C-alpha positions as CSV (number, residue, x, y, z in Angstrom):
1,M,-32.9,96.0,18.6
2,S,-36.3,94.5,18.9
3,N,-35.4,91.9,16.3
4,I,-32.3,91.1,18.2
5,L,-34.3,90.8,21.4
6,R,-36.8,88.5,19.7
7,A,-33.9,86.3,18.6
8,Q,-32.6,85.9,22.0
9,P,-35.0,83.2,23.2
10,G,-34.0,81.0,20.1
11,R,-30.5,80.9,21.3
12,H,-31.6,79.3,24.6
13,R,-33.4,76.4,22.8
14,R,-30.2,75.0,21.3
15,P,-28.5,74.1,24.7
16,W,-31.6,72.4,25.8
17,R,-31.3,69.9,22.9
18,T,-27.6,69.5,23.8
19,R,-28.5,68.6,27.3
20,I,-31.0,66.0,26.1
21,F,-28.3,64.4,23.9
22,G,-25.8,64.4,26.8
23,A,-28.3,62.8,29.1
24,V,-29.2,60.1,26.6
25,A,-25.5,59.4,26.0
26,A,-24.8,59.2,29.8
27,A,-27.8,56.8,30.2
28,L,-26.5,54.6,27.4
29,G,-23.0,54.5,28.9
30,A,-24.4,53.6,32.3
31,F,-26.6,50.9,30.8
32,A,-23.6,49.5,28.8
33,F,-21.5,49.4,32.0
34,T,-24.3,47.6,33.9
35,L,-24.6,45.1,31.1
36,S,-20.9,44.5,31.1
37,S,-21.0,43.9,34.8
38,Y,-23.9,41.5,34.4
39,S,-22.1,39.6,31.6
40,L,-18.9,39.3,33.8
41,S,-21.0,38.0,36.7
42,M,-22.8,35.5,34.4
43,G,-19.5,34.4,33.0
44,H,-17.9,33.7,36.4
45,E,-20.9,32.5,38.3
46,G,-20.2,29.3,40.1
47,H,-16.6,29.0,38.8
48,D,-14.2,27.2,41.2
49,H,-10.6,26.3,40.3
50,D,-10.7,23.5,42.8
51,K,-13.5,21.6,41.1
52,P,-13.0,19.2,38.2
53,A,-13.4,20.3,34.6
54,P,-17.0,20.8,33.5
55,L,-18.6,18.1,31.4
56,N,-19.0,18.5,27.7
57,L,-22.5,16.9,27.7
58,P,-25.3,16.9,30.3
59,I,-25.8,13.9,32.4
60,A,-28.7,12.5,34.5
61,P,-28.9,13.5,38.2
62,R,-27.0,11.3,40.5
63,V,-26.0,10.7,44.1
64,I,-22.5,9.7,45.2
65,A,-21.5,8.1,48.5
66,V,-18.0,6.9,49.4
67,T,-16.6,5.1,52.5
68,P,-13.1,3.7,53.0
69,E,-14.4,0.3,52.0
70,Y,-17.3,0.9,49.5
71,E,-18.2,3.2,46.7
72,L,-21.8,4.0,45.6
73,V,-23.2,5.8,42.6
74,G,-26.9,6.2,42.1
75,V,-28.3,7.4,38.8
76,V,-31.8,8.6,38.1
77,S,-33.2,6.2,35.5
78,G,-37.0,7.1,35.6
79,D,-39.5,9.4,37.2
80,D,-39.4,7.6,40.5
81,R,-36.6,5.1,39.9
82,L,-32.9,5.1,40.9
83,T,-30.3,2.7,39.6
84,V,-27.5,2.1,42.1
85,F,-24.0,0.7,41.4
86,L,-22.1,-0.6,44.4
87,R,-18.3,-1.5,44.2
88,R,-15.4,-2.0,46.5
89,F,-13.5,1.3,46.9
90,E,-10.0,-0.1,46.4
91,T,-10.5,-2.6,43.6
92,G,-13.7,-1.5,41.9
93,E,-15.2,-5.1,42.1
94,P,-19.0,-5.3,42.3
95,L,-20.4,-6.4,45.6
96,Q,-21.7,-10.0,45.7
97,N,-24.5,-11.3,47.8
98,A,-25.4,-7.8,49.0
99,K,-28.7,-6.3,50.1
100,L,-29.4,-2.5,49.9
101,G,-32.1,-0.3,51.4
102,V,-32.7,3.3,50.5
103,S,-34.4,5.7,52.9
104,L,-35.4,9.4,53.1
105,G,-36.3,10.4,56.6
106,D,-38.9,7.8,57.8
107,N,-39.5,6.5,54.3
108,R,-37.5,3.4,53.3
109,V,-37.6,1.0,50.4
110,E,-35.6,-2.1,49.7
111,A,-33.7,-2.0,46.4
112,T,-34.1,-4.9,43.9
113,R,-30.9,-6.7,43.0
114,L,-30.4,-6.8,39.2
115,E,-27.0,-8.4,39.2
116,D,-23.8,-8.3,41.3
117,G,-23.2,-4.7,42.3
118,V,-26.3,-3.3,40.5
119,F,-29.6,-2.4,42.3
120,E,-32.8,-0.6,41.5
121,A,-34.8,1.4,44.0
122,Q,-38.3,2.8,43.2
123,A,-40.3,5.1,45.4
124,P,-42.6,8.2,44.8
125,W,-40.4,10.4,47.0
126,L,-37.4,9.8,44.6
127,N,-39.2,12.1,42.1
128,A,-38.4,15.3,44.1
129,R,-37.5,18.4,42.2
130,E,-35.1,19.6,44.9
131,P,-31.9,18.0,46.2
132,I,-32.7,15.3,48.8
133,D,-30.4,13.6,51.3
134,L,-30.6,9.8,51.0
135,I,-29.3,7.1,53.4
136,F,-28.2,3.7,51.9
137,H,-28.3,0.7,54.2
138,L,-25.8,-2.0,53.0
139,T,-26.0,-5.5,54.3
140,L,-23.4,-8.2,53.4
141,P,-23.0,-11.7,54.7
142,G,-20.2,-10.6,57.0
143,D,-20.5,-6.8,57.2
144,Q,-22.9,-3.9,57.4
145,D,-22.4,-0.3,56.5
146,I,-24.4,3.0,56.0
147,L,-23.7,5.4,53.2
148,T,-25.1,8.9,52.8
149,G,-25.3,11.2,49.9
150,T,-27.3,14.0,48.3
151,L,-29.4,13.3,45.1
152,E,-29.0,16.2,42.7
153,A,-32.1,18.2,41.7
154,R,-33.8,17.0,38.5
155,P,-33.8,19.4,35.5
156,T,-37.0,21.4,34.8
157,A,-39.1,20.8,31.8
158,T,-37.5,23.6,29.8
159,G,-34.0,22.8,30.8
160,N,-33.5,26.0,33.0
161,S,-34.8,27.7,36.1
162,G,-37.1,30.2,34.4
163,A,-34.6,33.1,34.5
164,P,-33.6,34.6,31.1
165,T,-30.4,33.3,29.8
166,L,-27.4,35.5,29.0
167,G,-28.3,35.3,25.3
168,Q,-31.9,36.3,25.9
169,G,-30.8,39.3,28.1
170,R,-28.5,40.6,25.4
171,E,-31.2,40.3,22.8
172,I,-33.3,42.6,24.9
173,V,-30.4,45.1,25.3
174,I,-29.8,45.1,21.5
175,S,-33.5,46.0,21.0
176,L,-33.3,48.9,23.5
177,V,-30.1,50.2,21.9
178,A,-31.7,50.1,18.4
179,M,-34.8,52.0,19.6
180,T,-32.7,54.6,21.4
181,L,-30.5,55.1,18.3
182,G,-33.7,55.5,16.1
183,A,-35.1,58.1,18.5
184,L,-31.8,60.1,18.4
185,L,-31.7,60.1,14.6
186,A,-35.4,61.2,14.4
187,L,-34.8,64.0,16.8
188,F,-31.8,65.1,14.8
189,A,-33.8,65.1,11.6
190,M,-36.5,67.3,13.2
191,G,-33.9,69.8,14.3
192,Q,-32.5,69.9,10.8
193,R,-35.9,70.6,9.2
194,R,-36.6,73.4,11.6
195,T,-33.2,75.0,10.8
196,H,-33.8,75.0,7.1
197,R,-37.2,76.7,7.3
198,A,-35.8,80.2,7.9
199,P,-34.7,81.9,4.6
200,A,-31.1,83.1,4.5
201,D,-31.9,86.4,2.7
202,T,-34.7,87.7,5.0
203,A,-32.6,87.8,8.1
204,P,-31.5,91.4,9.1
205,P,-27.8,92.1,9.2
206,Q,-27.9,92.4,12.9
207,L,-28.7,88.6,13.1
208,Q,-25.7,87.5,11.1
209,P,-23.5,86.8,14.3
210,A,-26.3,84.9,15.9
211,R,-26.7,82.8,12.7
212,S,-23.0,82.0,12.7
213,E,-23.2,80.9,16.4
214,T,-26.2,78.8,15.5
215,S,-24.3,77.1,12.7
216,D,-21.5,76.2,15.2
217,T,-24.0,74.7,17.6
218,V,-25.6,72.6,14.9
219,S,-22.2,71.4,13.7
220,Q,-21.3,70.4,17.2
221,L,-24.6,68.6,17.6
222,K,-23.9,66.7,14.4
223,R,-20.6,65.6,15.6
224,R,-22.0,64.5,18.9
225,V,-24.8,62.6,17.2
226,S,-22.4,60.9,14.8
227,T,-20.1,59.9,17.7
228,L,-23.1,58.6,19.7
229,A,-24.5,56.7,16.7
230,G,-21.1,55.1,16.1
231,A,-20.8,54.0,19.7
232,C,-24.3,52.6,19.6
233,A,-23.5,50.7,16.4
234,I,-20.3,49.2,17.9
235,L,-22.1,48.3,21.1
236,A,-25.0,46.7,19.2
237,F,-22.5,44.7,17.0
238,G,-20.5,43.5,20.0
239,L,-23.6,42.5,21.9
240,G,-25.1,40.8,18.8
241,G,-21.9,38.7,18.4
242,D,-21.9,37.8,22.1
243,A,-25.6,36.9,21.9
244,R,-25.0,34.7,18.9
245,A,-22.1,32.9,20.7
246,A,-24.2,32.6,23.9
247,E,-27.0,30.9,21.9
248,G,-24.7,27.9,21.2
249,S,-22.7,27.7,24.4
250,V,-24.8,28.8,27.4
251,A,-28.3,27.7,26.6
252,L,-28.3,23.9,27.2
253,P,-31.1,21.6,26.0
254,S,-33.3,19.9,28.5
255,V,-31.9,16.7,29.9
256,P,-34.3,13.7,30.0
257,A,-34.2,11.9,33.3
258,S,-32.8,8.7,31.8
259,M,-29.5,6.8,32.4
260,A,-29.1,6.6,28.6
261,T,-28.0,10.2,28.5
262,D,-24.8,9.3,30.4
263,A,-22.0,8.9,27.9
264,P,-18.2,8.7,28.5
265,Q,-16.6,12.0,27.9
266,R,-13.0,13.2,27.5
267,M,-12.4,16.7,29.1
268,P,-10.1,19.4,27.7
269,D,-7.6,18.6,30.4
270,A,-7.4,15.0,29.1
271,S,-9.3,13.6,32.1
272,L,-12.2,11.2,31.6
273,F,-15.8,11.1,32.9
274,V,-16.8,7.5,32.8
275,P,-20.4,6.7,34.1
276,A,-20.8,3.9,36.6
277,A,-22.8,2.0,34.1
278,T,-20.0,2.1,31.6
279,Q,-17.4,1.1,34.2
280,H,-19.6,-1.9,35.1
281,L,-19.9,-2.9,31.4
282,L,-16.2,-2.6,30.7
283,A,-15.2,-4.3,34.0
284,I,-12.9,-1.5,35.1
285,R,-10.7,-2.7,38.1
286,T,-8.3,-0.7,40.2
287,A,-5.5,-1.4,42.7
288,R,-3.9,0.8,45.3
289,A,-0.4,1.9,44.5
290,E,2.2,0.7,47.1
291,E,5.9,1.1,47.0
292,T,8.0,-2.1,47.3
293,R,11.4,-3.5,46.4
294,A,11.7,-5.4,43.1
295,P,14.7,-6.9,41.2
296,K,16.4,-4.7,38.6
297,T,15.6,-6.0,35.1
298,L,17.0,-5.9,31.6
299,Q,15.0,-6.5,28.4
300,L,16.5,-8.3,25.4
301,V,15.2,-9.5,22.0
302,G,15.2,-13.3,21.6
303,T,14.3,-16.0,19.2
304,V,13.2,-19.6,19.7
305,I,15.8,-22.1,18.4
306,P,16.0,-25.9,18.6
307,D,18.1,-27.8,21.0
308,P,21.2,-28.9,19.2
309,N,20.8,-32.4,20.6
310,S,17.1,-32.7,19.6
311,F,17.2,-31.4,16.0
312,G,17.8,-33.4,12.9
313,R,18.1,-32.8,9.2
314,V,17.7,-35.5,6.5
315,Q,19.7,-35.0,3.3
316,S,20.3,-37.1,0.2
317,G,23.7,-38.8,-0.2
318,H,23.5,-38.9,-4.0
319,A,21.1,-38.0,-6.8
320,G,18.0,-40.0,-7.3
321,K,14.2,-40.1,-7.4
322,V,12.0,-40.0,-4.3
323,V,9.6,-42.9,-3.8
324,G,7.1,-42.9,-1.0
325,A,7.1,-45.4,1.9
326,E,4.3,-47.7,2.8
327,G,2.4,-45.1,4.8
328,G,3.2,-42.3,2.3
329,L,5.5,-39.4,2.6
330,P,5.8,-37.5,5.9
331,F,4.0,-34.2,6.3
332,V,4.7,-31.1,8.5
333,G,3.5,-31.8,12.0
334,M,3.7,-35.6,11.8
335,K,5.3,-37.4,14.7
336,V,8.1,-39.8,13.8
337,K,10.3,-42.2,15.7
338,Q,14.0,-42.6,15.5
339,G,15.0,-45.0,12.6
340,Q,11.5,-44.8,11.0
341,V,11.6,-45.0,7.2
342,L,10.5,-41.7,5.8
343,A,10.9,-42.4,2.1
344,Y,13.0,-44.3,-0.5
345,L,15.6,-42.9,-2.8
346,Q,15.8,-44.7,-6.2
347,H,19.2,-44.2,-7.9
348,Q,19.0,-42.2,-11.1
349,L,22.0,-42.5,-13.5
350,E,22.7,-40.8,-16.8
351,A,22.6,-42.8,-20.0
352,Y,26.4,-43.0,-20.4
353,N,27.0,-44.1,-16.8
354,K,24.1,-46.5,-16.9
355,G,25.6,-48.1,-20.1
356,N,29.0,-48.5,-18.6
357,L,27.5,-50.0,-15.5
358,Q,25.5,-52.5,-17.5
359,A,28.6,-53.4,-19.6
360,E,30.6,-54.0,-16.4
361,I,27.9,-56.2,-15.0
362,A,27.7,-58.2,-18.2
363,E,31.5,-58.6,-18.2
364,L,31.4,-59.9,-14.6
365,E,28.7,-62.4,-15.5
366,A,30.8,-63.7,-18.4
367,R,33.8,-64.1,-16.2
368,I,31.8,-65.9,-13.6
369,A,30.5,-68.3,-16.2
370,L,34.0,-69.0,-17.5
371,Q,35.4,-69.6,-14.0
372,E,32.4,-71.9,-13.2
373,A,33.1,-74.0,-16.4
374,K,36.8,-74.2,-15.5
375,L,35.9,-75.3,-12.0
376,A,33.6,-78.0,-13.4
377,R,36.5,-79.5,-15.5
378,Y,38.8,-79.4,-12.6
379,L,36.3,-81.3,-10.5
380,A,35.9,-83.9,-13.2
381,A,39.6,-84.9,-13.0
382,P,40.6,-84.2,-9.4
383,L,43.7,-86.3,-9.6
384,A,45.1,-84.5,-12.6
385,I,44.6,-80.9,-11.1
386,P,46.3,-79.9,-8.0
387,P,43.9,-78.9,-5.1
388,I,45.4,-75.4,-4.9
389,R,44.2,-74.7,-8.4
390,I,40.7,-75.8,-7.5
391,D,40.6,-73.5,-4.4
392,E,41.9,-70.5,-6.4
393,T,39.1,-70.9,-9.0
394,K,36.4,-71.1,-6.3
395,G,37.8,-68.0,-4.6
396,E,37.8,-66.0,-7.9
397,I,34.2,-67.1,-8.6
398,Q,33.1,-65.8,-5.2
399,A,34.8,-62.5,-5.6
400,L,33.1,-61.9,-9.0
401,R,29.7,-62.7,-7.6
402,N,30.2,-60.2,-4.7
403,R,31.2,-57.5,-7.1
404,R,28.1,-58.1,-9.3
405,R,25.9,-58.1,-6.2
406,Q,27.2,-54.6,-5.3
407,L,26.6,-53.2,-8.8
408,T,23.2,-54.7,-9.4
409,P,21.2,-52.6,-6.7
410,T,22.4,-49.4,-8.4
411,L,20.1,-50.1,-11.2
412,A,17.1,-51.8,-9.5
413,E,17.1,-51.5,-5.7
414,K,16.0,-48.4,-3.6
415,E,17.8,-46.8,-0.6
416,A,15.7,-46.2,2.6
417,I,15.7,-42.7,4.1
418,Q,15.3,-42.9,7.9
419,A,14.6,-40.4,10.7
420,P,17.8,-39.6,12.7
421,I,15.8,-38.6,15.9
422,A,12.3,-38.9,17.3
423,G,10.2,-35.7,17.1
424,I,7.9,-33.8,14.8
425,V,8.5,-33.1,11.2
426,S,8.9,-29.3,10.9
427,L,10.0,-29.2,7.3
428,A,9.2,-31.4,4.2
429,N,10.6,-30.4,0.9
430,V,9.9,-33.5,-1.3
431,V,6.9,-35.1,-3.1
432,S,6.6,-38.5,-4.7
433,G,8.6,-38.9,-7.9
434,Q,10.7,-35.8,-7.3
435,S,14.3,-35.9,-8.7
436,I,16.8,-34.6,-6.2
437,D,20.5,-33.9,-6.2
438,A,23.2,-35.0,-3.7
439,R,23.2,-33.3,-0.3
440,E,19.7,-31.7,-0.9
441,L,17.7,-31.0,2.3
442,L,14.7,-33.3,2.4
443,F,13.3,-33.2,6.0
444,E,13.8,-31.4,9.3
445,I,12.7,-33.0,12.6
446,V,12.4,-31.1,15.9
447,D,11.7,-32.4,19.4
448,P,9.1,-29.8,20.8
449,G,9.9,-30.7,24.4
450,R,13.5,-29.5,24.1
451,L,13.7,-25.9,22.7
452,W,16.1,-23.1,23.5
453,I,16.0,-19.3,23.4
454,E,18.8,-17.3,21.8
455,A,19.0,-13.6,22.8
456,I,21.2,-10.7,21.7
457,G,22.8,-8.5,24.3
458,H,24.6,-5.3,23.6
459,K,25.7,-4.5,27.2
460,P,28.7,-6.2,28.8
461,G,28.2,-8.2,32.0
462,L,24.7,-9.3,31.2
463,T,25.0,-12.5,33.2
464,T,26.6,-10.8,36.2
465,N,24.3,-11.1,39.3
466,L,21.7,-12.9,37.1
467,K,18.9,-14.2,39.4
468,R,16.2,-15.3,37.0
469,A,15.4,-15.2,33.3
470,V,12.0,-15.4,31.6
471,A,10.8,-15.1,28.0
472,I,7.5,-13.5,26.9
473,T,5.8,-14.5,23.6
474,N,3.7,-12.1,21.6
475,A,0.6,-13.7,23.0
476,G,1.8,-12.9,26.6
477,Q,2.8,-16.5,27.4
478,E,5.6,-16.7,30.0
479,L,8.5,-19.1,29.7
480,S,10.9,-19.9,32.5
481,L,14.5,-20.0,31.2
482,E,17.8,-21.5,32.4
483,F,21.0,-19.8,31.3
484,A,23.1,-22.1,29.1
485,G,26.0,-20.0,27.9
486,L,27.4,-16.8,26.4
487,G,28.9,-16.9,23.0
488,L,32.3,-15.3,22.2
489,S,31.6,-14.7,18.6
490,L,29.6,-11.5,18.1
491,K,26.4,-11.4,16.0
492,Q,25.1,-8.0,14.9
493,Q,27.8,-6.4,17.0
494,A,26.3,-8.1,20.1
495,A,27.0,-11.3,22.1
496,P,24.5,-14.2,21.7
497,L,23.1,-15.7,24.9
498,S,21.6,-19.2,25.0
499,F,18.8,-20.3,27.4
500,R,17.0,-23.6,27.9
501,I,13.3,-23.5,28.2
502,T,12.6,-25.5,31.4
503,D,8.8,-25.6,31.0
504,T,6.9,-27.9,28.6
505,V,5.0,-25.4,26.4
506,E,2.9,-26.2,23.4
507,G,2.5,-23.9,20.4
508,L,6.1,-22.7,20.1
509,S,7.8,-22.6,16.7
510,V,11.4,-22.4,15.7
511,G,12.2,-18.9,14.7
512,Q,9.4,-17.3,16.8
513,P,10.4,-13.9,18.3
514,V,10.2,-13.5,22.1
515,T,11.2,-10.9,24.7
516,V,13.7,-12.0,27.2
517,I,13.7,-10.4,30.6
518,L,16.8,-10.8,32.9
519,Q,16.2,-10.2,36.6
520,S,19.3,-9.2,38.6
521,E,20.0,-9.7,42.3
522,L,20.1,-5.9,42.6
523,E,16.9,-4.2,43.6
524,V,15.0,-1.0,42.9
525,I,12.2,0.8,44.7
526,G,9.0,1.2,42.8
527,I,5.3,0.4,42.4
528,V,4.5,-3.0,41.0
529,L,1.5,-3.1,38.7
530,P,0.1,-5.5,36.1
531,S,1.4,-4.9,32.6
532,S,-2.2,-4.2,31.5
533,S,-2.1,-0.9,33.4
534,I,0.4,0.6,30.9
535,V,-1.2,2.4,27.9
536,R,0.3,4.5,25.1
537,M,-1.0,8.1,24.9
538,G,-1.3,10.1,21.8
539,S,2.0,11.8,22.4
540,G,3.7,8.4,22.4
541,L,4.5,8.4,26.1
542,S,3.6,5.6,28.4
543,A,0.9,6.4,31.0
544,V,-1.5,4.9,33.5
545,W,-5.1,5.9,34.4
546,V,-5.7,7.0,38.0
547,K,-9.2,7.0,39.5
548,R,-9.7,10.2,41.3
549,D,-13.5,10.1,41.9
550,P,-16.1,7.5,41.5
551,E,-16.6,8.5,37.8
552,R,-13.4,10.5,37.1
553,F,-10.1,9.3,35.7
554,E,-6.9,11.1,35.1
555,P,-3.8,10.1,33.0
556,Y,-0.4,10.0,34.6
557,T,2.8,9.7,32.5
558,V,5.1,7.1,34.0
559,R,8.6,5.6,33.6
560,F,8.7,1.8,34.1
561,E,10.7,-1.4,33.7
562,P,9.3,-4.8,32.9
563,L,9.4,-7.2,35.9
564,D,8.2,-10.4,34.4
565,G,5.7,-11.4,31.8
566,Q,2.7,-10.2,33.8
567,R,4.0,-7.2,35.9
568,V,6.0,-4.0,35.6
569,V,7.7,-1.7,38.0
570,I,6.8,2.0,38.0
571,L,9.9,4.0,38.8
572,A,8.6,7.5,38.4
573,G,5.3,9.3,37.8
574,L,3.1,7.8,40.5
575,K,2.6,8.3,44.3
576,P,1.5,5.7,46.8
577,D,-2.2,5.2,47.7
578,M,-3.3,6.2,44.2
579,R,-6.0,4.0,42.7
580,V,-4.6,2.8,39.4
581,V,-6.7,1.1,36.7
582,T,-5.3,-2.5,36.3
583,S,-8.1,-3.9,34.0
584,G,-9.7,-2.0,31.2
585,A,-7.1,0.7,30.9
586,A,-6.8,0.1,27.1
587,L,-10.6,0.6,26.8
588,L,-10.5,3.9,28.8
589,N,-7.7,5.1,26.5
590,Q,-10.0,4.8,23.5
591,I,-12.6,7.3,24.8
592,R,-12.6,10.5,22.8
């Protein structure tokens, strides 16, 4: 009994260790819960769904001030220097002949004008480490205005406010968890050594139940320690991964106070951050969207063709050899006059035909000589020969001479090739000494002041309610057209339309493709913008860039129709009073 009573105190030491393990586990759970709450608060600190998307890269501190007429962006470009960009709010044009003063309380400095719309202010109080409220005094030849804004705080030397970052805090937590886990494992090892010290065969039989109860307690402690160790390992692994992720995403490098750090950025929501300096360099211009009435239009594919009455082709009447004129052969682009000799065509005969022709000429010459001798005898005895015989002989001699005259040029003379109309040589297919066949094309002459446009239309009633027609070249040149007629014979399952070009335009070529725009008397309601506002997005859809803030732009997908060569009509996708980029939209679309 005494041994049993001595064993009783040992039974009370086991629950004491259990209570220690439970307390440590509860403390770790509470600490993990606190850390989770801290992580969530850090992840959502400062998050506002109404604000624009955060920037991908840090930028220099800046001040923004906007009025209904003007827009100002000031960027820190030195320790005590501020670069200011001034533009008109609606168009984005830099202000000309303007003066600017910057003041903070009673302190004021006059900004130096670098160029139109760009100023530089320098003062010691601009180097404040806290946000400061600035007042800008704008003076124009015919206007004055005051703009106010808050200059953002400058970043500290280390790039943060001195508080530990989320990654640093989690590293501390990982160290604490590892230390706690090591202490638990050491405590468990000590308990195991103390359990194995008592020999199993020296215990009296009365203590066997107590030993069994002790084994159960130890097994339970083992399970608890194993569970606690696993939980700590999982917690440490999760915190370690979060800390590694936080090292690359949360801790930002220090930002030098220089305007050179401002780079254009494309946000995940496809919007753009374009610094004022970049906008000034790219000459970004905007216009306020206004609904108006515009004629309904139809776009066709057209081609430049010559006027049928001002187009000539030169072909050979028979085979021969080309001989150059006095000034040489014509070349492409040469101006010629109507009836001007372009070249000579020397007749070229085969040997058999040439021999027959020479024999015929020789026969004619012999007959002419015989008739001349006969006429001489008749004239020697005029009274013996009737006068009618003398006249017949003279007539036959004249007929033989005329026939010989017609055959002789075929062998020796050249045929002149003349220009049928006045214009410019657009095609020259011959060189000196070239042998050509009959009806071969030699030259083409076009009058550049009289050209037409032929378009292909697939819809019926294209000319119904036609008000105006224009053609646009690939270079953006606009041509005014006059409707000439509609063909009844289909080409490519479409009706051909002919238009006269009423303007005198240089640089057009026959066969050049153009875009024909037909304006109807019917009207549509839309927003008229320059054609340069339309850009093609990566999805293949047409869009425009809208300026939301002084340095923020957003894309808007639109549906439009061409109005003329320089403007389009936005039918859907925009709302009135939006500031749409009209110049430099293609450059903005290239920002990645």
